[in-house]
All heavy atoms as an XYZ file, in Angstrom:
957
protein
N     110.398     97.358    137.239
C     110.418     96.242    136.320
C     111.739     96.257    135.558
O     112.069     97.260    134.912
C     109.236     96.357    135.368
C     109.177     95.284    134.348
S     107.733     95.542    133.281
C     107.313     93.899    132.950
N     112.506     95.178    135.588
C     113.792     95.154    134.889
C     113.595     95.141    133.375
O     112.600     94.644    132.856
C     114.442     93.865    135.369
C     113.321     93.021    135.857
C     112.256     93.938    136.309
N     114.570     95.706    132.705
C     114.517     95.778    131.257
C     114.812     94.405    130.654
O     115.616     93.637    131.156
C     115.576     96.773    130.797
C     115.489     97.063    129.348
C     116.482     98.113    128.969
N     116.661     97.976    127.529
C     117.423     98.741    126.826
N     118.117     99.675    127.395
N     117.531     98.557    125.541
N     114.153     94.088    129.530
C     114.358     92.811    128.854
C     115.719     92.796    128.162
O     116.301     93.815    127.890
C     113.270     92.599    127.787
O     112.017     92.500    128.382
N     116.160     91.570    127.854
C     117.396     91.407    127.097
C     117.229     92.009    125.704
O     116.114     92.133    125.188
C     117.739     89.923    126.937
C     118.049     89.256    128.265
O     118.439     89.968    129.195
O     117.877     88.032    128.365
N     118.347     92.392    125.099
C     118.306     92.897    123.732
C     117.802     91.791    122.804
O     118.018     90.602    123.050
C     119.684     93.348    123.279
C     120.096     94.631    123.948
O     119.267     95.384    124.450
N     121.386     94.883    123.950
N     117.144     92.188    121.740
C     116.600     91.234    120.775
C     117.707     90.835    119.820
O     118.392     91.681    119.248
C     115.438     91.873    119.991
C     114.857     90.894    119.001
C     114.370     92.387    120.939
N     117.904     89.529    119.654
C     118.954     89.061    118.746
C     118.470     89.132    117.303
O     117.264     89.180    117.021
C     119.323     87.610    119.094
O     118.275     86.736    118.728
N     119.410     89.126    116.390
C     119.081     89.163    114.965
C     118.280     87.907    114.578
O     117.344     87.967    113.782
C     120.376     89.271    114.137
C     120.153     89.439    112.661
C     119.483     90.758    112.296
O     119.389     91.675    113.109
O     119.031     90.868    111.138
N     118.607     86.771    115.166
C     117.864     85.531    114.906
C     116.417     85.675    115.343
O     115.494     85.272    114.619
C     118.539     84.359    115.623
C     117.810     83.057    115.465
C     117.818     82.398    114.250
C     117.115     82.499    116.529
C     117.139     81.197    114.093
C     116.434     81.300    116.384
C     116.450     80.644    115.158
N     116.181     86.259    116.533
C     114.813     86.466    117.005
C     114.051     87.375    116.052
O     112.896     87.106    115.734
C     114.818     87.138    118.394
C     115.075     86.226    119.547
C     115.000     86.969    120.857
O     115.890     87.815    121.107
O     114.056     86.726    121.627
N     114.701     88.421    115.603
C     114.050     89.341    114.673
C     113.653     88.644    113.378
O     112.541     88.804    112.895
C     114.974     90.507    114.345
C     115.057     91.547    115.409
C     115.820     92.787    114.924
N     115.941     93.740    115.980
C     117.029     93.889    116.716
N     118.112     93.192    116.469
N     117.050     94.796    117.670
N     114.582     87.878    112.818
C     114.278     87.168    111.561
C     113.094     86.227    111.734
O     112.190     86.190    110.893
C     115.508     86.410    111.089
C     116.548     87.217    110.330
C     117.818     86.404    110.122
C     115.996     87.678    108.998
N     113.104     85.454    112.810
C     112.003     84.497    113.056
C     110.681     85.228    113.234
O     109.659     84.826    112.672
C     112.312     83.644    114.280
S     113.731     82.567    114.070
N     110.703     86.300    114.020
C     109.485     87.063    114.257
C     108.990     87.716    112.987
O     107.789     87.646    112.669
C     109.730     88.126    115.318
C     108.565     89.075    115.549
C     107.366     88.342    116.128
C     108.957     90.220    116.448
N     109.864     88.335    112.227
C     109.449     89.043    111.028
C     108.869     88.098    109.991
O     107.942     88.453    109.269
C     110.596     89.857    110.447
C     111.086     90.959    111.361
C     112.307     91.557    111.149
C     110.339     91.376    112.447
C     112.754     92.577    111.977
C     110.778     92.389    113.283
C     111.994     92.985    113.049
N     109.406     86.877    109.900
C     108.833     85.903    108.987
C     107.382     85.587    109.383
O     106.497     85.505    108.531
C     109.665     84.636    108.968
C     110.973     84.794    108.224
C     111.880     83.585    108.347
O     111.534     82.623    109.046
O     112.943     83.604    107.716
N     107.140     85.440    110.693
C     105.788     85.179    111.181
C     104.876     86.376    110.901
O     103.722     86.202    110.506
C     105.814     84.911    112.690
C     106.427     83.598    113.067
C     105.415     82.462    112.994
O     104.242     82.652    112.746
N     105.901     81.263    113.236
N     105.385     87.581    111.132
C     104.583     88.780    110.920
C     104.200     88.921    109.449
O     103.052     89.248    109.130
C     105.357     90.041    111.317
C     105.716     90.168    112.772
S     104.286     90.191    113.849
C     104.397     88.571    114.514
N     105.134     88.694    108.569
C     104.864     88.823    107.142
C     103.823     87.799    106.707
O     102.913     88.108    105.922
C     106.174     88.705    106.331
C     107.007     89.972    106.553
C     105.905     88.470    104.859
C     108.419     89.905    106.045
N     103.907     86.582    107.229
C     102.936     85.553    106.893
C     101.530     85.897    107.376
O     100.555     85.433    106.807
C     103.363     84.197    107.451
C     104.605     83.669    106.773
O     104.914     84.037    105.644
N     105.311     82.804    107.441
N     101.424     86.671    108.442
C     100.137     87.025    109.030
C      99.816     88.512    108.921
O      98.936     89.004    109.621
C     100.133     86.634    110.523
C     100.209     85.147    110.712
O      99.244     84.432    110.450
N     101.352     84.659    111.170
N     100.511     89.229    108.056
C     100.425     90.691    108.004
C      98.990     91.187    107.754
O      98.518     92.086    108.443
C     101.368     91.235    106.939
C     101.550     92.730    107.026
C     102.496     93.274    107.871
C     100.753     93.588    106.268
C     102.664     94.642    107.973
C     100.924     94.957    106.358
C     101.881     95.486    107.203
O     102.037     96.832    107.306
N      98.327     90.635    106.768
C      96.977     91.128    106.448
C      96.002     90.903    107.595
O      95.150     91.743    107.861
C      96.466     90.460    105.169
C      97.205     90.946    103.939
O      97.709     92.098    103.956
O      97.290     90.174    102.964
N      96.123     89.783    108.299
C      95.246     89.522    109.440
C      95.570     90.434    110.614
O      94.687     90.833    111.375
C      95.362     88.069    109.871
C      94.808     87.105    108.833
O      93.888     87.510    108.094
O      95.280     85.963    108.758
N      96.851     90.753    110.788
C      97.265     91.576    111.932
C      97.064     93.059    111.701
O      96.737     93.797    112.628
C      98.745     91.306    112.252
C      99.051     89.933    112.817
C     100.556     89.729    112.870
C      98.441     89.774    114.187
N      97.283     93.522    110.481
C      97.256     94.957    110.207
C      96.180     95.372    109.209
O      96.051     96.544    108.926
C      98.632     95.420    109.707
C      99.692     95.230    110.748
C     100.557     94.162    110.698
C      99.803     96.129    111.807
C     101.530     93.987    111.669
C     100.773     95.948    112.787
C     101.638     94.881    112.703
O     102.579     94.703    113.666
N      95.424     94.410    108.704
C      94.370     94.736    107.742
C      93.116     95.228    108.467
O      93.100     95.442    109.678
N      92.068     95.358    107.700
C      90.800     95.828    108.241
C      90.230     94.782    109.197
O      90.268     93.580    108.919
C      89.824     96.078    107.103
C      88.512     96.671    107.524
C      87.638     97.001    106.335
O      87.988     96.740    105.198
N      86.496     97.585    106.597
N      89.724     95.238    110.345
C      89.110     94.333    111.302
C      87.835     93.765    110.699
O      87.047     94.495    110.095
C      88.772     95.074    112.609
C      89.965     95.535    113.435
C      89.479     96.352    114.618
C      90.757     94.363    113.919
N      87.632     92.471    110.880
C      86.464     91.822    110.292
C      85.515     91.371    111.396
O      85.919     90.642    112.302
C      86.923     90.630    109.464
C      87.783     91.025    108.293
C      88.297     89.830    107.538
C      89.136     90.228    106.368
N      90.495     90.539    106.720
N      84.291     91.804    111.310
C      83.283     91.360    112.267
C      83.406     92.056    113.610
O      84.289     92.875    113.846
N      82.507     91.700    114.487
C      82.458     92.338    115.812
C      83.589     91.884    116.724
O      83.913     92.556    117.684
C      81.112     92.069    116.470
O      80.946     90.667    116.639
N      84.173     90.726    116.441
C      85.247     90.225    117.311
C      86.603     90.269    116.603
O      87.508     89.521    116.933
C      84.931     88.813    117.764
C      84.844     87.823    116.610
O      84.729     88.222    115.459
N      84.899     86.539    116.913
N      86.758     91.207    115.654
C      88.009     91.320    114.895
C      89.209     91.609    115.765
O      90.289     91.049    115.583
N      89.034     92.489    116.750
C      90.146     92.847    117.634
C      90.558     91.643    118.475
O      91.755     91.398    118.681
C      89.743     94.013    118.525
C      90.902     94.660    119.232
C      90.479     95.943    119.900
C      91.690     96.608    120.521
N      91.353     97.899    121.124
N      89.597     90.871    118.942
C      89.914     89.672    119.723
C      90.635     88.636    118.853
O      91.562     87.983    119.314
C      88.636     89.078    120.315
N      90.182     88.513    117.591
C      90.849     87.565    116.678
C      92.290     87.984    116.440
O      93.181     87.141    116.389
C      90.079     87.501    115.354
C      88.771     86.762    115.469
S      87.744     86.810    113.966
C      88.899     86.529    112.669
N      92.517     89.293    116.295
C      93.879     89.793    116.083
C      94.751     89.476    117.302
O      95.903     89.093    117.160
C      93.810     91.303    115.840
C      95.104     91.888    115.367
C      94.919     93.332    114.973
N      94.288     93.381    113.664
C      93.812     94.476    113.089
N      93.890     95.612    113.732
N      93.269     94.445    111.894
N      94.192     89.651    118.487
C      94.913     89.309    119.714
C      95.267     87.836    119.785
O      96.344     87.455    120.217
N      94.362     86.990    119.307
C      94.628     85.553    119.283
C      95.739     85.199    118.302
O      96.540     84.294    118.554
C      93.346     84.773    118.939
C      92.304     84.817    120.031
C      92.806     84.255    121.360
O      93.470     83.191    121.355
O      92.552     84.888    122.398
N      95.799     85.894    117.188
C      96.872     85.667    116.216
C      98.224     86.025    116.842
O      99.189     85.286    116.718
C      96.634     86.459    114.914
C      95.391     85.926    114.203
C      97.852     86.376    114.004
C      94.916     86.788    113.051
N      98.262     87.183    117.536
C      99.508     87.569    118.214
C      99.909     86.517    119.244
O     101.087     86.165    119.346
C      99.340     88.926    118.904
C      99.513     90.085    117.986
C      98.546     90.944    117.546
C     100.733     90.541    117.385
N      99.078     91.884    116.712
C     100.419     91.666    116.599
C     102.052     90.098    117.432
C     101.377     92.358    115.875
C     103.003     90.803    116.708
C     102.663     91.901    115.942
N      98.951     86.035    120.005
C      99.245     85.016    121.022
C      99.747     83.732    120.381
O     100.651     83.084    120.914
C      98.010     84.732    121.865
C      97.689     85.845    122.843
C      96.432     85.521    123.634
C      96.047     86.725    124.489
N      94.753     86.527    125.155
N      99.170     83.345    119.248
C      99.629     82.113    118.590
C     101.031     82.282    118.024
O     101.835     81.347    118.076
C      98.641     81.689    117.496
O      98.696     82.551    116.396
N     101.353     83.472    117.507
C     102.711     83.740    117.027
C     103.681     83.655    118.189
O     104.743     83.022    118.108
C     102.799     85.107    116.333
C     102.044     85.062    115.002
C     104.239     85.543    116.131
C     101.869     86.400    114.338
N     103.333     84.309    119.294
C     104.161     84.292    120.496
C     104.373     82.852    120.991
O     105.491     82.444    121.271
C     103.508     85.149    121.577
C     104.182     85.121    122.910
C     105.297     85.809    123.268
C     103.812     84.346    124.038
N     105.626     85.526    124.572
C     104.723     84.635    125.059
C     102.782     83.445    124.285
C     104.643     84.028    126.306
C     102.697     82.859    125.529
C     103.618     83.157    126.528
N     103.287     82.087    121.052
C     103.372     80.698    121.542
C     104.227     79.853    120.614
O     105.025     79.015    121.071
C     101.969     80.099    121.681
N     104.096     80.057    119.304
C     104.883     79.289    118.342
C     106.369     79.598    118.491
O     107.202     78.690    118.503
C     104.410     79.598    116.925
C     105.174     78.824    115.871
O     105.288     77.582    116.038
O     105.653     79.429    114.895
N     106.696     80.885    118.614
C     108.104     81.261    118.770
C     108.671     80.757    120.099
O     109.826     80.326    120.165
C     108.258     82.776    118.680
C     107.979     83.377    117.293
C     107.975     84.890    117.368
C     108.981     82.889    116.268
N     107.848     80.778    121.154
C     108.310     80.275    122.466
C     108.512     78.750    122.429
O     109.499     78.254    122.952
C     107.297     80.615    123.573
C     107.136     82.077    123.892
C     108.218     82.571    124.758
N     108.202     81.862    126.027
C     109.008     82.126    127.017
N     109.857     83.098    126.917
N     108.978     81.425    128.124
N     107.587     78.050    121.819
C     107.657     76.588    121.829
C     108.813     76.063    121.009
O     109.349     74.990    121.313
C     106.340     75.984    121.312
O     106.173     76.280    119.938
N     109.234     76.804    119.997
C     110.354     76.370    119.183
C     111.687     76.902    119.702
O     112.728     76.649    119.101
C     110.172     76.808    117.709
O     110.021     78.223    117.673
C     108.975     76.138    117.094
N     111.650     77.666    120.790
C     112.880     78.182    121.383
C     113.466     79.355    120.621
O     114.640     79.688    120.786
N     112.667     80.006    119.791
C     113.166     81.115    118.992
C     113.094     82.448    119.709
O     113.585     83.445    119.212
C     112.418     81.192    117.666
C     112.681     79.977    116.787
C     111.881     80.020    115.514
C     112.169     78.788    114.683
N     111.318     78.735    113.498
N     112.461     82.493    120.889
C     112.424     83.682    121.712
C     113.243     83.451    122.956
O     113.124     82.410    123.595
C     110.989     84.033    122.148
C     110.118     84.798    121.176
C     108.769     85.093    121.810
C     110.765     86.083    120.736
N     114.061     84.425    123.308
C     114.890     84.297    124.494
C     114.213     85.011    125.663
O     113.467     85.964    125.465
C     116.258     84.933    124.249
C     117.005     84.315    123.095
C     118.252     85.105    122.740
O     118.513     86.158    123.270
N     119.017     84.573    121.800
N     114.499     84.554    126.864
C     113.999     85.226    128.046
C     112.499     85.067    128.230
O     111.879     84.152    127.701
N     111.931     85.973    128.980
C     110.515     85.925    129.305
C     109.760     87.055    128.590
O     109.111     87.876    129.210
C     110.314     86.075    130.815
C     110.907     84.908    131.593
O     110.911     83.789    131.034
O     111.352     85.112    132.719
N     109.840     87.084    127.295
C     109.169     88.131    126.534
C     107.648     87.922    126.571
O     107.167     86.804    126.499
C     109.651     88.130    125.100
C     111.145     88.386    124.994
C     111.528     88.873    123.629
N     112.969     88.884    123.485
C     113.765     89.810    123.959
N     113.275     90.796    124.648
N     115.064     89.740    123.758
N     106.924     89.039    126.653
C     105.467     88.986    126.675
C     104.932     89.202    125.263
O     105.686     89.562    124.345
C     104.896     90.096    127.579
O     105.244     91.373    127.024
C     105.422     89.978    129.006
N     103.650     88.979    125.088
C     103.011     89.199    123.793
C     103.166     90.665    123.389
O     103.448     90.969    122.224
C     101.515     88.816    123.847
C     100.821     89.147    122.552
C     101.364     87.338    124.164
N     103.027     91.572    124.341
C     103.146     93.010    124.048
C     104.557     93.348    123.555
O     104.725     94.168    122.646
C     102.799     93.852    125.279
C     101.337     93.814    125.648
C     100.914     92.539    126.379
O     101.781     91.829    126.923
O      99.712     92.245    126.387
N     105.574     92.735    124.156
C     106.948     92.982    123.718
C     107.166     92.463    122.293
O     107.836     93.103    121.493
C     107.949     92.307    124.656
C     108.061     92.987    125.990
C     108.960     92.224    126.940
O     108.808     90.994    127.080
O     109.833     92.852    127.557
N     106.561     91.325    121.990
C     106.677     90.770    120.643
C     106.013     91.693    119.628
O     106.549     91.921    118.546
C     106.056     89.350    120.593
C     105.930     88.854    119.171
C     106.914     88.383    121.412
N     104.867     92.279    120.005
C     104.193     93.213    119.103
C     105.067     94.432    118.818
O     105.186     94.885    117.677
C     102.865     93.646    119.715
C     101.834     92.532    119.759
S     100.422     92.905    120.801
C      99.658     94.232    119.923
N     105.724     94.963    119.847
C     106.595     96.133    119.673
C     107.845     95.789    118.873
O     108.414     96.636    118.198
C     107.002     96.692    121.034
C     105.911     97.498    121.681
C     106.413     98.132    122.958
C     105.304     98.920    123.609
N     105.763     99.555    124.848
N     108.285     94.523    118.964
C     109.484     94.106    118.246
C     109.302     94.262    116.738
O     110.278     94.346    116.004
C     109.831     92.647    118.580
C     110.464     92.467    119.934
S     110.571     90.741    120.481
C     111.481     89.969    119.171
N     108.085     94.266    116.259
C     107.859     94.451    114.821
C     107.513     95.889    114.488
O     107.988     96.424    113.485
C     106.738     93.532    114.325
C     106.568     93.564    112.839
C     107.573     93.103    112.005
C     105.425     94.053    112.264
C     107.438     93.124    110.635
C     105.271     94.082    110.870
C     106.280     93.609    110.069
N     106.725     96.552    115.314
C     106.283     97.916    115.016
C     107.447     98.891    114.969
O     107.540     99.715    114.057
C     105.251     98.371    116.037
N     108.324     98.845    115.941
C     109.429     99.799    115.993
C     110.415     99.629    114.831
O     110.738    100.612    114.162
C     110.159     99.699    117.334
C     109.268    100.115    118.489
O     108.283    100.790    118.310
N     109.641     99.714    119.694
N     110.907     98.419    114.536
C     111.843     98.275    113.417
C     111.228     98.601    112.069
O     111.912     99.074    111.171
C     112.266     96.805    113.471
C     112.042     96.400    114.869
C     110.854     97.191    115.328
N     109.934     98.380    111.914
C     109.265     98.701    110.650
C     109.420    100.188    110.348
O     109.757    100.576    109.233
C     107.792     98.296    110.758
C     107.050     98.361    109.456
C     105.692     97.704    109.561
C     104.781     98.465    110.470
N     103.381     98.037    110.393
N     109.231    101.022    111.352
C     109.389    102.460    111.192
C     110.851    102.825    110.929
O     111.155    103.643    110.061
C     108.883    103.198    112.442
O     107.529    102.828    112.668
C     108.986    104.700    112.290
N     111.748    102.201    111.666
C     113.177    102.498    111.497
C     113.684    102.099    110.107
O     114.512    102.801    109.524
C     113.981    101.783    112.572
C     113.842    102.420    113.925
C     114.845    101.867    114.908
N     114.372    102.160    116.244
C     113.969    101.250    117.129
N     114.033     99.973    116.842
N     113.546    101.603    118.311
N     113.202    100.975    109.585
C     113.630    100.528    108.263
C     113.154    101.513    107.203
O     113.898    101.843    106.280
C     113.129     99.098    107.970
C     113.279     98.745    106.514
C     113.871     98.098    108.831
N     111.925    101.989    107.335
C     111.431    102.987    106.386
C     112.312    104.234    106.391
O     112.681    104.767    105.350
C     109.994    103.362    106.714
C     108.978    102.386    106.257
C     107.572    102.947    106.403
N     106.614    101.921    106.108
C     105.633    101.573    106.908
N     105.460    102.176    108.049
N     104.789    100.623    106.548
N     112.653    104.709    107.601
C     113.500    105.897    107.725
C     114.886    105.638    107.154
O     115.448    106.487    106.459
C     113.600    106.339    109.189
C     112.292    106.874    109.727
O     111.390    107.215    108.926
O     112.151    106.944    110.971
N     115.448    104.478    107.449
C     116.785    104.142    106.967
C     116.792    104.065    105.439
O     117.735    104.505    104.787
C     117.227    102.801    107.578
C     118.676    102.467    107.365
C     119.041    101.241    108.164
C     120.487    100.873    108.029
N     120.837     99.685    108.840
N     115.719    103.513    104.874
C     115.626    103.440    103.418
C     115.529    104.823    102.818
O     116.205    105.125    101.817
C     114.411    102.596    103.014
C     114.198    102.536    101.523
C     115.060    101.816    100.723
C     113.158    103.221    100.945
C     114.884    101.754     99.344
C     112.966    103.180     99.570
C     113.831    102.441     98.778
N     114.731    105.707    103.394
C     114.598    107.082    102.894
C     115.956    107.796    102.948
O     116.328    108.504    102.021
C     113.579    107.868    103.706
C     112.146    107.463    103.430
C     111.191    108.224    104.311
C     109.784    107.695    104.206
N     108.876    108.324    105.160
N     116.681    107.596    104.049
C     118.003    108.228    104.174
C     118.997    107.656    103.171
O     119.898    108.362    102.728
C     118.538    108.075    105.607
C     117.800    108.951    106.582
O     117.234    109.979    106.207
N     117.791    108.550    107.841
N     118.860    106.392    102.824
C     119.790    105.784    101.868
C     119.545    106.323    100.447
O     120.428    106.207     99.601
C     119.654    104.261    101.869
O     118.448    103.849    101.263
N     118.377    106.866    100.209
C     118.053    107.404     98.885
C     118.539    108.837     98.703
O     118.567    109.331     97.591
C     116.536    107.369     98.655
C     115.932    105.984     98.757
C     116.511    105.031     97.739
O     116.493    105.323     96.550
N     117.028    103.924     98.209
N     118.923    109.491     99.803
C     119.404    110.864     99.725
C     120.808    110.895     99.143
O     121.574    109.939     99.258
C     119.412    111.504    101.107
C     118.041    111.687    101.696
C     118.108    112.302    103.066
C     116.708    112.471    103.662
N     116.785    113.006    105.026
N     121.162    112.018     98.544
C     122.489    112.159     97.975
C     123.397    112.879     98.965
O     122.922    113.627     99.832
C     122.443    112.960     96.663
O     121.874    114.230     96.927
C     121.614    112.223     95.623
N     124.668    112.639     98.870
C     125.642    113.273     99.748
C     125.751    112.565    101.090
O     124.985    111.679    101.422
N     126.760    112.946    101.862
C     126.916    112.382    103.202
C     127.616    111.044    103.250
O     127.620    110.401    104.288
N     128.160    110.586    102.153
C     128.888    109.323    102.159
C     127.988    108.126    101.872
O     126.799    108.273    101.617
N     128.573    106.936    101.951
C     127.786    105.739    101.621
C     126.718    105.462    102.683
O     126.884    105.788    103.851
C     128.843    104.620    101.611
C     129.939    105.134    102.447
C     129.935    106.616    102.305
N     125.639    104.858    102.239
C     124.535    104.514    103.146
C     124.949    103.327    104.019
O     125.761    102.492    103.629
C     123.295    104.159    102.346
N     124.361    103.271    105.220
C     124.633    102.146    106.111
C     123.994    100.890    105.535
O     122.877    100.949    105.022
C     124.038    102.413    107.489
C     124.692    103.562    108.229
C     124.027    103.752    109.578
C     124.613    104.960    110.295
N     123.926    105.215    111.575
N     124.684     99.748    105.615
C     124.095     98.526    105.073
C     122.923     98.061    105.944
O     122.876     98.305    107.145
C     125.257     97.528    105.131
C     126.185     98.058    106.162
C     126.018     99.547    106.150
N     122.001     97.358    105.326
C     120.864     96.817    106.043
C     121.203     95.465    106.660
O     121.905     94.659    106.044
C     119.666     96.634    105.098
C     119.046     97.927    104.646
C     119.416     98.522    103.457
C     118.102     98.546    105.431
C     118.854     99.713    103.041
C     117.525     99.744    105.026
C     117.902    100.323    103.840
N     120.696     95.218    107.864
C     120.831     93.903    108.498
C     119.888     92.940    107.768
O     118.948     93.376    107.119
C     120.438     93.979    109.976
C     121.335     94.854    110.809
C     120.820     94.917    112.231
C     121.640     95.872    113.070
N     121.089     96.026    114.420
N     120.119     91.624    107.901
C     119.223     90.658    107.234
C     117.747     90.851    107.619
O     116.863     90.760    106.758
C     119.746     89.295    107.681
C     121.186     89.533    107.962
C     121.265     90.929    108.509
N     117.468     91.125    108.890
C     116.074     91.313    109.298
C     115.501     92.595    108.696
O     114.332     92.635    108.295
C     115.976     91.365    110.826
O     116.731     92.422    111.361
N     116.313     93.639    108.583
C     115.856     94.878    107.978
C     115.603     94.688    106.482
O     114.644     95.232    105.920
C     116.887     95.991    108.182
C     117.042     96.416    109.618
C     118.201     97.377    109.834
O     119.175     97.359    109.051
O     118.129     98.145    110.807
N     116.459     93.907    105.859
C     116.301     93.616    104.423
C     114.996     92.860    104.187
O     114.279     93.127    103.212
C     117.495     92.781    103.932
C     117.586     92.648    102.455
C     117.936     93.951    101.747
O     118.786     94.690    102.234
O     117.307     94.202    100.705
N     114.656     91.937    105.082
C     113.415     91.175    104.980
C     112.209     92.107    105.058
O     111.280     92.018    104.239
C     113.345     90.117    106.091
C     112.133     89.214    106.119
C     112.114     88.316    104.891
C     112.148     88.382    107.375
N     112.215     93.014    106.022
C     111.120     93.980    106.165
C     111.053     94.887    104.939
O     109.974     95.138    104.397
C     111.285     94.844    107.433
C     111.141     93.977    108.675
C     110.260     95.967    107.463
C     111.478     94.712    109.957
N     112.201     95.384    104.509
C     112.244     96.300    103.378
C     111.683     95.655    102.112
O     110.877     96.262    101.414
C     113.675     96.770    103.148
C     113.879     97.785    102.045
C     113.137     99.070    102.369
C     115.358     98.056    101.855
N     112.088     94.427    101.842
C     111.601     93.750    100.647
C     110.092     93.531    100.708
O     109.417     93.553     99.688
C     112.331     92.410    100.455
C     113.778     92.557    100.104
C     113.995     93.452     98.892
O     113.323     93.335     97.883
N     114.948     94.373     99.001
N     109.573     93.338    101.912
C     108.137     93.160    102.059
C     107.373     94.466    101.904
O     106.337     94.531    101.253
C     107.832     92.538    103.434
C     106.374     92.398    103.728
C     105.598     91.489    103.031
C     105.761     93.208    104.672
C     104.249     91.367    103.282
C     104.417     93.088    104.934
C     103.647     92.172    104.238
N     107.905     95.554    102.485
C     107.180     96.813    102.515
C     107.391     97.688    101.286
O     106.612     98.593    101.035
C     107.582     97.615    103.757
C     107.197     97.047    105.095
C     107.752     97.903    106.216
C     105.695     96.912    105.226
N     108.454     97.459    100.534
C     108.870     98.374     99.481
C     107.767     98.640     98.449
O     107.562     99.775     98.047
C     110.171     97.899     98.795
C     110.788     99.015     97.980
C     109.946     96.711     97.894
C     111.714     99.860     98.755
N     107.029     97.639     98.042
C     105.992     97.822     97.034
C     104.593     97.806     97.611
O     103.617     97.777     96.891
C     106.105     96.752     95.948
C     107.391     96.889     95.154
O     107.785     98.038     94.904
O     107.987     95.859     94.806
N     104.507     97.795     98.934
C     103.207     97.723     99.595
C     102.666     99.143     99.772
O     103.331    100.005    100.319
C     103.377     97.062    100.955
C     102.105     96.597    101.564
C     102.438     95.638    102.712
N     101.228     95.089    103.217
C     100.622     94.032    102.738
N     101.142     93.408    101.713
N      99.516     93.585    103.266
N     101.418     99.409     99.335
C     100.875    100.752     99.486
C     100.635    101.084    100.954
O     100.301    100.209    101.753
C      99.540    100.695     98.707
C      99.179     99.265     98.664
C     100.483     98.493     98.697
N     100.793    102.340    101.312
C     100.531    102.786    102.676
C      99.042    102.798    102.960
O      98.617    102.498    104.058
C     101.123    104.180    102.899
C     102.605    104.220    102.868
C     103.228    103.496    104.049
O     102.706    103.530    105.132
N     104.338    102.842    103.810
N      98.274    103.188    101.971
C      96.820    103.266    102.117
C      96.164    102.560    100.937
O      96.647    102.645     99.804
C      96.353    104.727    102.136
C      96.822    105.586    103.278
C      96.441    107.044    103.027
C      96.237    105.121    104.590
N      95.052    101.909    101.207
C      94.257    101.319    100.138
C      92.998    102.149     99.982
O      92.345    102.483    100.980
C      93.890     99.867    100.467
C      95.103     98.955    100.444
O      95.992     99.210     99.605
O      95.135     98.002    101.227
N      92.647    102.453     98.763
C      91.456    103.268     98.501
C      90.242    102.399     98.266
O      90.208    101.195     98.573
N      89.256    103.016     97.690
C      88.019    102.301     97.370
C      88.268    101.477     96.128
O      88.775    101.973     95.116
C      86.869    103.315     97.126
C      86.638    104.137     98.382
C      85.603    102.598     96.675
C      85.700    105.299     98.196
N      87.906    100.209     96.209
C      88.115     99.308     95.073
C      87.260     99.789     93.903
O      86.057    100.004     94.046
C      87.773     97.854     95.448
C      88.703     97.386     96.562
C      87.858     96.942     94.241
C      88.337     96.070     97.154
N      87.879     99.975     92.761
C      87.173    100.436     91.579
C      86.971    101.939     91.535
O      86.420    102.461     90.580
N      87.400    102.652     92.582
C      87.249    104.090     92.609
C      88.279    104.763     91.718
O      89.301    104.191     91.381
N      88.037    105.994     91.362
C      88.984    106.737     90.548
C      89.369    108.021     91.249
O      88.610    108.572     92.045
C      88.415    107.056     89.138
C      87.100    107.835     89.250
C      88.229    105.797     88.345
C      86.576    108.347     87.942
N      90.567    108.477     90.966
C      91.053    109.713     91.571
C      90.616    110.872     90.677
O      90.686    110.795     89.451
C      92.576    109.656     91.657
C      93.160    110.811     92.423
C      94.647    110.658     92.597
O      95.151    109.528     92.642
O      95.299    111.705     92.665
N      90.171    111.950     91.309
C      89.739    113.094     90.520
C      90.672    114.264     90.704
O      91.414    114.379     91.590
C      88.322    113.551     90.936
O      88.325    113.874     92.317
C      87.315    112.485     90.639
């Protein structure tokens, strides 16, 4: 299977905007017995929307679109952590798509606890 074309910065920005708008539905708690199927339908609708508007290049699949968000999300977190360290010279600047992810994730908790619960 041939490798897909590199993802352009424009594709990333368009995709990340869609992901942020649907983040809770895509990554939140599954609701009901068909939650996983509903999540798959959301991914398909995002993919179809990006394809229909010409914002995706080549023949990208739904699975490739899903990975296009998961991988950079991890890289942006790592890049942000490295930028907070001292020494080693100036930090690398963030790309516009990375900045979009960072601004979204920066104040978002990694885990949500029990509502109304207290820490002991």
